[in-house]
N, C-alpha and C positions, 0 to 999 in steps of 0.2 A: 576694277570698277565693273559693276554689273551692267549687262546690256541696257536695262531700263535706265540706270543712272546716266549712261552715256548719251541717252536720248532726251535728257532733261534740258530745258532751255535756260540759258544763263539769265538770272534776274527774274525768272518767272514767279509771279505771286501765287500761282496754283501749284500744289505739290504733285503734279502729274508728269507725264512724259509723252513724247511723240510715239504713237504706236509703231510696232516693228514693221508693219506692212505699208507704212507711209513713206514714199520716196520724196525726200526733201533736198533739192539742189543746194550745194554748199553756199551759193550766193543768194538763196531765197531767205525771206524773213517771215517768221511766225511769232506773233507777239506773246501768245500764251497757249499752253497745252490744254487749257480749259476748252478751247475750240473743238477738242475731240472727246468731250464728256459724254456725248451721245453716239459716238462712233463705235460701230460693231462689225465692220466689214471683215469677212473671212477670205476675201479674194487675195491672191498673191501680192497685188498692188492695189490697195483700196483707194488711196489718194496719191496723186503725183503733183508736186508743186515745182514748177519749172524755174529756170534761171532768172534771177533778179525779181521774181514774183514776191508780193508782200500780202500777208494775211493779218489783218488787224483785229483788235479787241472787239468782241461782239459777234464775230463770225462763229457759226456753229455748224460743224459737219455732222448732221444727223443722217448717217449712212448705214443702211441695212446690210445684212450678211452678204448679199450678192451685189452690193452697190460699188460703183467705181467712179471716182471724180478725177478729172485731169484739169489742172490750171496751167495755162501757158506762160511762156517767158514774159517777164516785165508786166504781168497783169497785177492789178491792185484790187483786193477784195476787202472792203471796209465795213465790217459788221453785217454781213449777209447771213441768212439762214439757208443752208443747202440741204434739202431733203432728198435723198437719193436711194432708191432701191434697185435701180438698173444702171444707168450711166448718165453723167453730166460732164460735158466737155466744154471748157472755156478756152478760147484761143489766146494767142499772144497779144500783148499790149491792150488788154481790155481794162475798163474801169467799172467795177461793180460797187455801187454806192451803198450807204447805210440803209439797213432794214429791207434790203431787197430779199425776196424769197424766190429761190429756184427749187421747184418741186417736180420731180419726174413721176410722182405717184400721189394718189389721194389717200392711200392707206386704209380706206374704208370702202366697203361695197356700195354701189349705187342702189342696189335693191334694198328697199326699206326694211324688210324683215331681217335680212342678213346683217344690215347695218345695226339694227336694234340689238341683235344678239352680240355683235362685236362690242357695242358700247356697254352692254351689261357686264362684259368681262373686264372693262378698263380698270375699275378700282383694284383688281387683283393683279394687274400687270405691272412689271417693272418696265418703264418706257425704254430703257437701254437694251432690253431683250425682247421686246414685243415684235412679233411678226404676224401680219394679217393675211398674207397670201394674195393680196391684191397686186397684180403685176404692174411694174413701172414701165414708162415709155420714155426713152432717152431724150435729153435736151442737148442741143448742140448750139454753141455760141461761137460765131466766127471771130477772126482777129479784128482788132481795132474797134470793138463794140463798146459803147458807153450806155450803161443802164442806170437811170436816175433813181433817187431814193424812194423807198416804199413801193417800188414796182414788184409785180408778181409775175413769174414766168411759169406757165402751166405745163403739164406733161405732154411730151411729144413735139414740142416747139423747136424749130430751128430759126436762129436769128442770123441773118446774113452779115457778111463782113462789112465793117465800116458803118454800121447802123447805129442810131441813137434811139433809146427807149425813154420816153418822157417820164418824169417823176409820177408816182402813184398810178401808173398804167397797169392794166391786167392783160398780159400777152397770152392769148389763147390760140393764135394761129401763126403760121410761119411769117417771118419778117424778111422782105426782099433785101438784098445787099444795098448799101448806100442810101438808106432811107431814114426818115424820122417818123416814128410812130408814137401815138399818145392816146390816152383815153381808156375807157372800160366799156366794151373790149377795145384794145388798142387798134387803131387804124392808121394807115399811111397819111401823114400830114403833108409831106413833100419829099422830093428826092434831093439828095445832096449832090452838088456838082463835084466833079473829079478832084478839083483843087481843094475842096473843103474836107474831103475824107479820102485818105489813101486806101480805099477799100479793095483795090485790085492787087495790093501787095500780099 
């Protein structure tokens, strides 16, 4: 059996395989290798999926050549878009709901002239190989975090342990541990009591 064949998922509808530089714990679950359709990390370990973690249909690892993603133990990722050119770390026991976007890079320059030039090249680019040179800023999500559906976490954000991000929120600044945030931009709505969230674990 070839190395690629050995990394195919049993019962996968997509005729792909888990890339060689993806570390997948033997107890973890990935529903389809299509989640790696836009994956192009050249790092020794581009993605690490921990013990008992689950990655469901609709999740897309859009990871650039220098990108690294780590998903902690018993974390559930249900149809998220993970755009990573630097690093995205998701802690243990997190819940990442459907249509969540985690993006550590904007991939286009803020300068309007440079952005226009980049956009003029788009029709000739293969999105699986496109590199823009815009640096990423790592995202860190602590353990026991719940991110509601359609939320967007922007570059450079740290979300503290035990926090909850409300549905359709845009998180542009760090979230303190043990808090509920919501809105655009996301703001602290209230603090969770210790019994409501084991955020010190």
